[in-house]
N, C-alpha and C positions, 0 to 999 in steps of 0.2 A: 486547444490540446493538440499535441503532435500526433500524427498518424501512428507512429510506433507505440506511443503510450496507449492510444485507444485500442489497437490490436492486441497488445500484450495484456492489458487489463481485461478486455472482453474474453480472451482465451483463458486467462487465469480464473475468471469467474465461472466459465463453462467447464473448468477443470481439465482443460486441454493443454498439451505441450505447444510451445511457440518459441521461436527464436528469431530475432532481427537485430543486427548490429550488436550493441552492447547490452541489450535487454532480452531476458528470456524467462520462461516459466516452465516448471514441470507439472503444472496443474494444481499444485499445492502451495508452492512458494514462488514469489516474484523476485527476480534478481536483476541487479544493475551492476555492470562491471564485475560480476561474480560474487557480489555481496547480496545477501538476502535482505530485502527491504519490506516485504509483506508476506504474511503466511496465513493459511487457514488451518487451524488445529482440527485434525480429523476426529478427535475424540468427542469434542463438544461443539464444534463449529465456530469457535471464537476466532475472530479475525484480528491480527496484530500487525502493526506497522512500526518501522524504525528507519533512521537515516543510516544505520550501520557505521556511524562516525563520519559520514560524508555529507555535510550540510551544504550541498551545492544546488544550483538552479535546476540541474537535471534531476537530481534525487527528488527535489520538491515537486517538479513537474510530473514525474512518474507517480508519486504518491497522491497528488491532487487528482489524478485520473481515476482513483478508486472512489466509488460511491460512498458517501458518508465521511470522506476525508477532506479537510480544508486546512492547508498549511500556509501560513504567511510568516513573514519575518519583519521584526521591528527592532532597531538598534542591535543587530546581530543575534537577537533571541528568536528562536523558532516558537511558533504557536500552533498547536494542534486543536482544531475546532474551537478556536478562540480562547484556549487555555494555554498558559505558558508551558513550554515543553523543554525544560532545561537539560534533560538527559535523553535527547533524541536518539542516541546510539543504542538505547535499551528498548526492548519490545513494549509497545503500548497497546492495550486492547481498544478496539473501536466499535465492536459490535459482533453480532453473530451472522454467519453465512447460512442461507437457507436455499437449498436447491428447489424447493417447492414454489418459490416465487421468482423463478427465472435466474437464480444465482445472485440476487440483490443482497446487499448487506443491510441488516437491520441494526441501526446505530444505537449506541447508548452513550452516556457521557463518561468522561474519564475523571 
């Protein structure tokens, strides 16, 4: 994992602002090149991810830095946690955020 990914994701999970190069967070949403790729819903704590229409190695690397997220690609198809993810540009729920356990994400299946 690249250092920028580690720093961005850890700050995002601590709900802190962070900016480095093309990646930043306001503490609620994680952005890459100005596109929201991960967010925590403040009403219910649900965590969502998406490619924002950019299925690139960098997008995949940033999302894979999030606990509970595993994205891989086979024959140009993206897979999220071993499930085909044909519409990666749309938000997909991956679990709930809990500040009580250090900001870790409790995953569920999609």
